[in-house]
FILUMNU-932059 format. One record per residue: residue in three letters; y, x negated, z negated of N, C-alpha, C in turn. Coordinates in steps of 0.1 Angstrom, whole numbers, plus 5000, padded with zeros to 4 digits. Last residue first. Layout:
// FILUMNU-932059
alaYXZYXZYXZ...
***
This chain:
// FILUMNU-932059
glu409266481635409166501621409366371614thr409666411661409666561658409566591644lys411966161670410666201664410766351660phe413465961693413466101687412066141683asn415365671699414065731696414265871689ala417665621726417365641712415965691711leu420065471749418665511745418665541730met421965441778421965471764420565521760ile423065211801421965301797422065321782glu426265221818425265161809424165261807thr428065141849427865221837426865141828asp428265011872429464991863429265081850ser425264851882426064971880427264931871ile424464601891423564711893424364841892gly425364331897426264451897425564581899glu423964101895423664191906424564311907pro424963981872425463931885425064021897glu425964221847424964151853425364101867his427764381834428064241834427064161841asp426964651835428064611844428264461844ile425064711817424564681830425664611838arg424064731783425064701793424564661806ile422464961766422164851775423264831785arg422565061733423365061746422964941754thr420565261711420865131718421665161731phe419465381680420365401692420665271698asp417365421661417365301670418165331683ser416665771658416765641653416965541664pro416466121649416866011658416865881651val414466381647414866271638415166151647met415566711656414766591658415266491648gly417366931656416066951650415066831651met418966811683418966921674417566941669gln421166561697419866621693420066731684phe422766371723422766461712421366511709leu424166101739422866151734423166241722tyr426366051767426066081753424666121751leu428865921789427465931785427265951770cys431865971786430966031796429466041791tyr432465701766433165801774432165841785arg433065511736432165571746432965671754glu433665381710433965331724432965381734ser432565471687433765531692434165491706glu429965531670430265461682431465531689glu429365711650430265601646430665511659pro427465891659428865931659429865821656ser424765881674425565771669426965801668val423866131681422866031675423565911670asp425466421673425566301681424666191674glu423966731672424366621665424366491674tyr424667081680424166941684424766841674gly425967311673424667281666424067141670ser428467361682427367461686426067421679ala430067151673430167281666429067381670val429366961693428966941679428967071671met430567081716429167051715428667041701lys433267091708432567221711431067201711gln433866821706433766901694433067031696tyr433866751733432866691724432666781712asn436166891741434866941746433666871738val438066751726437966891725436566941729gly436766441711437666521720437266661719gly435066291696436066361689436966451698pro434566061722434166111709435266171701lys435966191753435766081743435266141730asp434366331782435266341771434966221762thr432266451801433466381804434466401793leu429066391796430066481790431466411792tyr426066361808427366311811428466411807gly423066341788423966381799425266311799leu420666481770420866361777421766381789trp419566621741420566641752420866501757val416766771727417366651730418366671742thr415567001703416266971715416866831716lys413567251689413867111689414367071703arg414867561681414267481691414567331689asn415567791666414967671659414267581669ala417067991677415568001679414867881673lys419567901671419168031666417668041666lys419567671687419667661673419167781666lys419567791713418467701708418467691693glu421967921713420768001714419567921709ala423767701711423767801700422467891701ala423267581735422867511723422767611711tyr424367761753422967731754422467671740ser427067731744426367861743424867851744ala427567471752427567511737426867641735met427467491779426467411772426367441758met429767661783428367701787427267621780glu431767491773431467621767430067681771ala431667281791431367261777431067391769gln432467421814431167361813430767331799gln435067491808434067601810432667541809lys436267231805436367331794435267441796arg435867121830435167061819435167161807asp437367291847435967281849435267231836arg439967241837439367381836437867371837thr440366971843440367021829439667151827his439766751862439466891863439266951850glu440166481856441266561861441066701862thr437466391850438566401840439666491844asn434966591867435866471865436966501855gly432166771851433166741861434066621858asp428966671838430166741838431066701849his425666701841426666611846427966701846ala422666701820423766761826424766661831val419666801805420266701813421466771820phe417766871777418866921785419566801792val414666961766415466851770416566901780asp412767081738413667111749414466981753val409367051730410766991728411567021741pro406467161714407467191725408867131721val403866951706405067011701406067041712gly401766821718401466951713402667021707asn403066591727401866581718401566711711val405366751739405266621733404166621722asp405966911766404866921756404766781750leu409367011772408266921773407166941763thr411467221790410667211778409467111781ala414867191803413367191805412767181791asp417467231822417067271809415567291809ile419867061840418467091839418167121824tyr422867101860422167091847420667121849cys425867011878424467041877423967031862ala428967111893428167041883426767091881ile430667061922429767161915428867081906glu433966921918432566911923431667011915gly436567151908436067021913434667031919asp437267421902438167331909437567201915pro435167571890436167631898437067541906ser432367551879433167441886434167501895pro429867611856431167661862431967541867met426767461867427667501857429067541863gln423767561883425067511884425867551871gly420367461874421367541881422667481880his416967501863418167421867419067501875glu414367501840415367581847416567481851ser410967481831412167411836413067521843arg408167391812409167491816410367421821ile406567181808405867311808406867421812ile405966861817407066961817406467101819pro404166621797404166731807405366821806phe405666301793405166421787405166541797val407066121807405566101806404866221800ser409666211829408966221816407566191817leu412866261842411566191843410966191830leu415166461858414466441845413166381848ala418366471874416966451874416466421860cys421066591893420466571880418966561882gly423966571913422466551912422066521898trp426566631924426266501918424766471918thr426766891936427366771942426766641937glu424867181947425667101937426066971944asn423367311966423967391956424767311946leu421967151983422967241989423767311979thr420067031966421166951972422267041977ala419167241939419067191952420267121957pro419967121905419467221915419367161929gly417166891902417767021905419267021900tyr413966801893415066761901415866891904asp411566651872412166771877413566721883tyr408366481868409766491871410266631874tyr406066251853406366391857407866391860met405665921866406066011856406066151862his405565661880404365741876404665831864met407365481891407265481876406165581871gln407265511919407065381913406765381898asp407565781924406465711931406165581924val409965821910408765891906407465821912leu411765661925411465631911410165701906phe411665791950411265651949410965621934glu412666041944411366031949410865891948val415265961935414366021926412866011931val416565861958416265771946415265831937asp416165881990415965971978415565881966arg418365842018417465782008417265881996asn420065922038418966012034417865942026gly422165752040420965712047419765802044asn424265882029423565792020422365732027phe425066042050425965932047425365842035pro422966232049423066132060423966022057arg421366262017422466312027422566202037thr420166241991419466282003420466352012thr421066161967421366071978420766121991asp421866251937421666321949422066231961thr422366141912421066111919420966161933glu423966171889424466101901423266051909val421666111861422766191868423266101879leu418666131843419466061853420466161860gly416966101814417866181821418766101830ile413666041805414865981811415666091818val411265941783411966061788413366021793asn410565691777409465781783410065911786ala411765351781411965501779410865581784lys411665081784410565141778410765291774ser413464931798413965001786412865071778glu412064831820412364741809412864811796ile412165061836410865021830411164921819leu414965061842414365171835412965131829lys415164821856415864841843415364951835asp413564871878413164761869413864781856arg414965091891413565101886413265001875val417264951897417365061888415965091882arg416164771915416764721903416964831893arg415464951936414364871929414964811916phe417865061945416865141939415865061930asn420264991956419864911945418664981938pro422364941984421265021978420464931968trp425564801978424264781983423264881976gly428264811969427864891980426464871986phe428764671946429164611959428764681971asn427564791925429064781925429564731938asn424764971940425464881931426964871933tyr423265291942423965181948424765101938gly422265521930421365411933421965291941phe424265691923423465721935422565601939arg424965611897425865591908425165601922ile423465671875422965551883423865531895ala423865721843424565761855424365651865trp421365781820422065681828422665751840val419565801789420465861799421165751807ala416465831772417465751779418265841788gly414265861744415065921755416165821760arg411265861735412265751736413065791748val409366061714410266061726411165941724tyr406165931704407366001702408265991714asp403865811715403865871701405065961698thr403565691739403765831739403665891726gln404765391755404165461744404465611745val404065301790405065321779404365401768gly402565251813402065201800403065221788asn403665361835403565221835403265161821gly403365631833404565581828404565431827asp401265771843400865671832402165611826val400265981865401165981854400665891843lys400066061899399665961889400665961878gly400966221919400266291907399866191897tyr400565971943400966101940400166171928asn399465721949400365731937400665871933gly397865771971397265701960398165711947ala399665881989398665971983398065901971arg400965661999401665751990400765841983lys398865532013399665462002400265561993leu398065722031397165672021397865602010val400465742047399865862039398965812028ala400565482057401665542048401165652040pro398265452072398465372060399565432051leu398965662092397865672083397965582071thr401465542104401365672098400265692088ile400765262112401965302103401665432096leu398465222127399065112120400165152110leu397765472138396765392131397365282122val400165572149399465652139398465562131ile400965362166401865402155401065482144phe398865342184399165222176399965272163gly398965592196397765552188398065442179ile401365572209401165672198400065642189val400665382227401665352217401565452206thr398865532242398365412236399365372225met400365732252399265772243398765642236val401965582270402565652258401565682248gln400065492288400865402281401465462268thr399165732299398265652291398965552283ser401665992296400965882303400065812293pro401266322282401966192284401066092291met400066612300399866512290400766382293ser402166892305401366782311401266672301phe402967232306402667112299401867012307pro404867352334403867362323403667232317phe408367362341407067322344406167332332ser411167532355410467482344409067452348lys414067482374412767522374412067462362val417267592372416467482368414967532366asn418867812375418567732387417767612384lys419367912350418467992359418067912371lys419267702322419867742335418867812344arg419367632294418467732300419067792312tyr421067472281419867412285418867512290gly423467582270423467502283422167452288leu422867542236423667612246423667522259gly421667422215420867462226421567522238ile423567372195422767262201422067302214leu424867582183425467512194424567422202phe423167652162423667752172424167692185met422967422148421767472154422067582164ala425567392139425067292148423767352155leu425767622122426667612134426067512144val423967542102423767662110424567662123phe425167302092423867302098423667422107val427567402082427667302092426267302100gln426567562061427267622073427367532085gly425567362045424667462050425267532062ala427867222037426867152045425967252052arg430067302022429767382033428667312042glu431467201999430067241998429667332009arg434567242011433867231999432467291999met436267262033434967222035434067212023phe438767342021438067432030436567392032pro439467112006439167231999438367332008gly439766922029438866902018438467032011gly441566912051440667022050439567002039thr443566722049442466702059441366802058gly445366722029445766782041444766772052pro444566402014445166532013445566592027pro441566232022442966232022443566372022val438866301998439366282011440866292011phe438066381973438366241975438866211989asn437066641972438166601963438666461965his435066641991436266721993437366691984ala432566521996433666441990435066511991val431066722008430666671995431866601988ser432266792031431766902023431366852009trp432966542043433966632037433466742028val430366472052431066392042432166472035val429966662071429066662060429666582048ala432066602089431966732083431066732071leu431366342097432466362088432566502082gln429166412113428966332101430166342092gly430466562133429366622125429166542112ile432166372144432666492138431666552129leu430166202155431066152144431666272137tyr429166362176428266312165429066272153val431466382191430866502185429966462173ile431766122199432766182191432266302184ser429366082215429665992203430666062194ala429666282234428566282225428866202213val431966182248432066312241430866322231ala430865942258432065942250432166072242val428766042274428465952263429665942253ala430166202293429066262284428866172272ile431966032305432466142298431366192288pro430265822316431365792307431765912299met428265982332427965902321429165872312ser428466332340428966192342428766112330ala425566542344426766492336427166352341arg423166612355424266712355425566662349thr421266422352421366492364422466582366ala421366312326421266222337421566292350leu421466542310422566452309422566362322asp418966652315420166722320421366632320gln417366462302417266482317418466552322thr418166502276418466372282418266382297val417266762272418666732270418966602277ile414566752276415366832286416866792284pro413566562256413366542270414266622279trp414566682230415066552236414766532251leu413566912220414666922229415066792236ser411566852201411166902215412266912225ile413066792178412266682185411966732200ile414067052172414966932174414266822182tyr411767202168412667242178413567112182leu410567092145409867102158410767122170thr412567142126412167002129411467002143val412467422126413667352130413367202134phe409867462116410267502130411467432135leu410167372090409367292099409567332114ala411867572081412267432080411467352090pro410367812083411567782092411967642092ile408367722063408067762077409267752086trp409467672038408967552046408667592060val409967902026411067842034410667732042ile408268022009407968032023408967962032ser409067961983407667961986407367972000ser411867991982411267851983409867851987pro413068262002412468211989411768071992leu415768202025414468252022413968192008tyr418268072029418168192021416768242018leu418267842046419167852035418867962025val416367892065416167782057417067782044leu417568112078416468142069416168022060pro419567992094419968052081418768092072ala417467872113418467792105418967862093ser415968062126415367982115416367912107val417668162145417268252134416768172123val417667942162418967992157418668082145ala414967922169415667812161416967862155thr414668152183413768132171414468022163phe416368112204416668222195415868202182tyr414967902218416367882213416667992202trp412568022226412567902218413967882211gly413568232241412768262229412768142220trp414668122263415568182254414868202240ser413267802273413167942272414167992261arg412967532275414067592282414167742280thr410567482261411867432256413067482263ile408567622277408867652263410267612259arg408667502301408667642301408967692287thr408467232296409767282297409867432298asp406567052277406367182284407767252285gln407066832262406566812276406366932284gly407666912237408766872246408366842260ile405166922226405767052230406967022239phe404766652219403966712229404566842235leu406566602198406466512209405866572221gly405966802180407166822188407166722199leu403766692167403566812176404766822185phe405066502151404166462161403866572171phe406466682134407266582143406366542154thr404266782121405166872129405966792139pro403266562107402466622118403266712127ile405566532090405166432099404266482110met405566772074406666742083406366642094val403466762057403366852068404466832079met404166552040402766562046402566662057gly406666622032406566512042405166512048phe406066812013406766852025406566752036leu404966641994404066752000404766802013phe407166481988405966421993405166532000pro409166671979409366591992408066531997asp408666991969408266861966408366771979leu411767181970410367161973409967021970glu414467271969413667241956412167241959arg415867281992415267411987414267381975trp416767031999417667152000417167271993arg414566871996415666871985416666981986ala413266952019412666972006413666971995phe414966872040414867022037414167042024val414566592036415866652035415766802032gly412266432038412466522027413766592026his411766232058410866352057411266462047thr413966092083413166082071412566222069thr415166162106414966012103414365992090cys415666432109414466372116414366222115phe418066532099416766582095415566512100trp420266372108420266442095418866482090his419566272133419866182122419766252109thr419366522146418266432145418466332134val421966622144420866692136419666602135phe423266422161423666452147422566512139leu421966462186421866332179422266342164leu422666722191421266682190421166552182ile425466682194424966772183423466742181gly425466522217426066472204425566552192phe424366692236423666572232424166512218gly426466872237425066922234424266802229ala428566712247428666772233427266822228gly427566652272427766552262427866602248tyr427666902284426366842282426466732272met430466932283429567032277428166972274ala431366722298431766732284430866822277ser430366792323429966662317430266672302gln431867022329430367022328429866902320gly434466912329434067012320432567022318ala434366722350434666672336434166782326thr431766762374433066792369433166742354pro429466492383429866632381431266642375asp429666222407429766262393430166412392lys429466102431428966232430428966292416lys430165842428431065922436430666072435ala428065732414429265752406430265842414arg426165702434425965812424427265842417asp427265482447427065612454426965722444met426965292427428265322432428265462439leu424165272425424965312414426365362418thr423565182451423065312446423865362435ala424764932450425265022460424765162456val423364792430424764832427425264942437pro419964922426420964842432422364892429glu418564992393418965032406419964942413glu416564742376417664842377417964882391glu413264692367414264662377415264782377asp411064692351412364712345413564692354lys408564622359408964752361410364792356pro408264362350408464382364408864522367asp410064232322409164342326409364372341ala411964072313411064012322410064112328his413264222294414064172305413064122316leu411264252274411864372281412564332294val410963992267409764062272410264182280pro413463932256413063862268411863932275val413264122233414364122243413964052256cys411164062216410964182226412164182236leu411863852200410763832209410763942220leu413863972186414163852194413063832204gly412464162171413364202181413764092191ala410863992155410164082164411164132175phe412963872140412063792149411363882159leu413864102126414764022135413963942145gly411664172111412164262121413064192131ile411363932095410263972104410864072115leu413763942082413563832091412463872100thr413264172066414464172075414264062086thr411164102051410964212060412064212070thr412463892036411363862045411163972055pro414364022020414863922031413663892041thr413164362017413364222012413864132024leu413764602030413164602017413364462010trp414764662055415664602045415064602031leu412664782069413364672075414164592065pro411965012054411164892053411864772059tyr414265202037414065142050413165022049leu412865452015413565332017413265282031thr411265682012412465692019413265562021ala408765572003409465681995410965681999phe407465412020408165352009409165452003ala406165582038405365492030406065432018phe408365712049407465782041406665692032arg409265502066410065542054409265632044ser407265512085407365392077408265422064ser407565772096406365732090406465612080val410265752106409865852096408665812089leu409765542125410765522114410465622103ala407965642142407565532135408465512123phe409565842153408265882146407865762137leu411465682165411865772155410665812146ser409865562184410365482174410965562162leu409265782200408165712193408665622182leu411865852210411065942202409965872194gln412665612223413465672213412665762204ala410565582242410765482232411665532220trp410965812257409665802249409865692239val413365742268413265862260412065852251ala412665512283413665502272413565622263arg410865602302410365502292411365502280glu412465782316411365832309410865732298arg414365602327414765692317413565752309arg412665462345413365382334413765482323ser411965672362410965602354411565522342pro414565742373413765842365412665772356ser417065482366416065552375415165642366ala419665582343418865482351417965562360trp420965742326421465742340420765632348tyr420065682301419665812308420065822322val421265462291420065442299419565572306ser423265502275423665502289422365492298phe422265482250422665612254423165612269his421665212246420565312244420965442249gly424165062251422865042258421865152258leu426165182236426365162250425065142257ile424965192210425365312217425565292232gly424764912206423565002207423865132214phe427264822202426564782214425364872217ser427864962178428764972190427964932202thr425864882160425965022164426765032177gly426464602157425164652163425164792167ala429064622146428764562159427464602165cys428464752122429464812132429164752146val426864562110426364702113427164772123leu428764352107427564342115426864472119val430764472091431064412105429864402113ser429364532068430064642076430364592090arg428564282058427564382062428164482071gly431064172053430164112062429164202067leu431964352033432764332045431864272056leu430164322012430164452020430964442033thr428663992012429764092010429564222018ser426563832020426863842006427963942002thr423863932042425163882039425463902025leu421564052046421363922042422763862039tyr421964292058421664292044421464152038ser422264232085423464272077423264262062pro420364162104420564072092421764112083val420764382123419564362115419764282103gly423064372139423064462126421864442117leu422364222160423464172151423464252138leu420664362176420064282165421164222156val422164472196421964562184421364472173leu421964282216423164272207423064372195gly419764372230419664252222420764242212tyr420764592243419564602234419564492224phe422564452259423064542248421964572238val420764312276421764242268422264322256trp419464522288418664432279419664352270arg421264622306421064692294420364602284asn422664542330422264442320422064512306arg423464732347422664622353422064532342gln424964902331423864952338422864842344val427064722323426064782313424764832320phe428264682348427664562340426664622330leu429164932354428164872362427464752355arg431064962334429965052334428864992343phe432964762340432164752328430964842328ser433864872365433164732364432364722352gln434965112356433765112366433064972365asn435665232326435965122335434765102343phe434465412310435365472320435765362330leu433165272290432365312302433265372313leu434865262269434865142278434065172291phe434165482254435265492263435465372272pro432065392237431765452250432965472259phe433565302214433165212224432765272237phe433865482194434865492205434565392216tyr432165432174431965562181432965582193ala433165192164431965192171431765322179val435365262148435665212162434365212170leu434865292122434565402131434765372146tyr435965092109434565062114434065182123tyr438265182099438365092111436965082117phe437865322076437865402089437965302101glu438265142056436865182059436765262072glu440965112053440265012062438865052065gly443065262042442065332050441165232059tyr444665152024445065132038443965192047asp443565232000444965252002445365242017thr440365402005441165292001442665302006ala439465721991439765642003440665521999arg437665701960438765761969438765671981leu435865571943436065721942437265771950ile435265311946436465341938436865491938ser432965321960432965231948434265251940met433465471982432665531971432765451958pro434765312000435565401992434865461980gly432165192008433365112005434265201996phe430165372014430165302001431265201998trp430665452040430865542029430965472016ile429865252058431365282056431565362044thr427165262053427865132051429365162049pro426465522062426365482048427165352044ile427065482090427865572082427765542067his424965292097426465272099427365352090glu422365352096422965282084424465262085thr421665452120421665542109422265482096phe421765202135422665322138422765412126val419765042124421165002124422065122126asn417465202129417765152116419265122114trp417565242157417665352148418065312133phe417164972165418465042168418665162158leu414564922158415564852151416964912153tyr413365102176413165122162414265052154thr414164982200414765112196414565142182leu412464762199413964742199414664872195val409964882200410364802188411864782188thr410165022224409965092212410365012200glu410364812242411464892241411364982228ala407864692239408964612236410264702234leu406164912248406064852234407364782230leu407064932274407165042265407165002250gly406264682285407664732285407964842275thr403464702281404264592275405764632274leu402764912298402564922284403364822276thr405164982324404064902318403964932303phe405665282343406165172336404965102328thr405165542352405365432361406165322355gly404565782337403965652333404165542344lys404466052361404565992347403965852346lys406666152386405366092383405466022370gln408566442377408466302381407066252378pro408766772390408366682380408166542385arg411666902403410366852407409966752396asp414166962396413167072396411867022400glu415766732395415566812383414366902384val415466582419415666512407415266602395ser415066762440414266642439414266582426leu416866972436415467002437414666872435ser419366842435418866922423417466942424pro419466712459419366632447418866712436ala419766952477418566862477418466782464ala422167082478421167132468419967042467lys423466942497424066952484423066992474ser421966992520422066852514422566852500lys422467262523421067222520421167082514val425167272530424667342517423267292513his425067132554425867082543425367142529arg423567302570423067172567423767112555arg425367512572424067532565423467402561glu427467392586427667452572426367462565met426267322610426767222601426867272587
***
C-alpha cells in the first residue's frame, strides 16, 4: 500500500509536468478571438499605473487624501479568489471577465480623469482575475491562453512601433471604438468556441483539495509577479533600453522586435529555458546593460528581452502544476505592484509621502532592474522536472503569427522606415535660427491626458527651427513607456539630441533642429538634494556658421543648493564660450525670477537675456551670446480649452550677423 501511495502521488507530476502535451488542441477561431481580447487587456492593464500617476503629477505631490491610491484596489482583487464559490465562478465563466476588461477600452472617451481612472481600474481588476487565473484551466486551454498573451504582446509592441510608442487603441475616438467593437465581437466567439469547454466543477473541486503548500505557491506567484513586472517594463514597447543607454530607439526597435519574435520560439525548448546557463546569462546581462559602453550594450539588452519572453511558457506551466491559484495570483499581483511603486519612488522620491523611503530610492531604477532579473528565474530549474527539446508551435499559432507579421509588424517597419532620417522640418525657414523653449510636462495635459499630438501641432505652428524641450523623459512604465521625443522626431522631421540617459537624470532634456548637429555633449548638473538635473550642450551648423545651443532644466524652487550649483556650472560653461567667442543660444528652465541671484550669475557670465524688460517670467528663459536676437514672443498655452500645458512657449529669432 505504501509503494502504491507513493506512486499515485508522483503520477500527476509525470503526466502533467514531465510529459509534453499535445499541441494545438484548440481552434484557430478561438485563438484569434482570445488574442484580440488579450491585446485589449494589455492596453488597459499597462495604462492603469499611468492613469493613477498623472493625478498627483498634475500638482507635483500626492493629493491630500491620497485618493489616487484608491485605484490600487485592482491589484487586491485576486484575494477574492480565496472564496471557493467565487473561484469556481471565475473558472467556469472566464469569458465574462475577458469581456469586462472592455470597460477600460472607452476610458479615453470620458471627459474627466476620474471617469477614466474608474474605467481603467475596473477593466484591470476584472482582467487580472480572468487572464491570470486561466493557467489553472485544462492544459489545452492554458496553452491557448499563454500563446494569446505572448502573441498579443508581440502585436502590441509592433503596433506601438508603428506610431512611435503611442497606443494605437487610443489614437483617436475612431480607433478606440474599432477596438471596442472588435472586443465585443470576440467575446461571444470565444464563449461559443467548441474547444473552450471548462473542466467540470467536480474536477475543479478535486484539484483544489490537492493545492500545494502556501510557501511553495507564494514562491511561484512571486516569480510570476516579477516576470509580469519586467514584461510590462521592457516588453510592451521597443525603446526602453535605448533611452537607458542613449541609443537610437528606432534602430534598437528594428532589432528588438525580431528578438521578441525569436523569444516566442526559444520558449518552446525547455532544455534551454530551464537551464542554469540561461538563467546565469540573464543575471550577468542585467548589470552589463547598465555599465557596458553604448556601442555594445545592445547585446545584453537584447538578451534580456529574449530571456523575459522565453520564460513565459515554463513560468505559467509551473504556476498551474505547482501552485495554488488564489495564493499565487494574489502574491503575483502584489509583487507586480511593489515593482511598479519601486520605479515610481526612484523618480518621484521628492514627492512621495514622508517616511516611505523616497531618499533611499532616489534614482535606483537600475538597481531595481538588476534585482528583478536576479529573482525572476529562481525556482524554475527543478531537478525533478524533465525538460524537452524544441517543438514547433501548432498550425493555429503559426497562422496567427503570420497574420500579425503581415498585417502589423511589416507595415509598422515600412511606415517608420519611410520617415527615419527625413529632415525637412515640415517646411520651416532655414535662413536663421528661430529658437523656442518649452517645458512640455512630459507630454500630458493639465487633466492627465497624453497630449503628444497637440504638442506637435503647437510646435509646428510656432515655426521654430531649433527647439529646446525639457520635462521629456516619459520612457518609464508609469508613463506607459511612451516616448514623446521619438514621436516628435518622427512627425516633425528634424535632427535631434536627447540626454542624458533616462537612468542618469530625472526630468529629460531634448534638442530638435533642422540644422545638422555637429557636436553634442549631455550630462548631469550638480543635484545634491533634489531631482537630477540635465543639460545638452550642442553645436549646430547654421548655414556654415557653428552655433552652440545649450538646453537645461534646473532643480525645484525649494532646492536652493541645487539651483545655486547648477547656475554656477552653467555660468562657467558660458564664460568658456565667451572667451572662445562662441555664438551661443541658451534655451532652458532656470528656476529663478528676472534679476534673481541665479539669473544674475547667468548674465554676469556673458549671456544676454533676449527680453530683459519682461519681468513676469519664471523658469523659462532665452539667453544669447554673440547673436542678434529679435521678435521675442510668448505663446500662452494654459488658457486653451484642451489644457495642453500650464506653461508657455518662448520664441525669438537669432541671426548670426
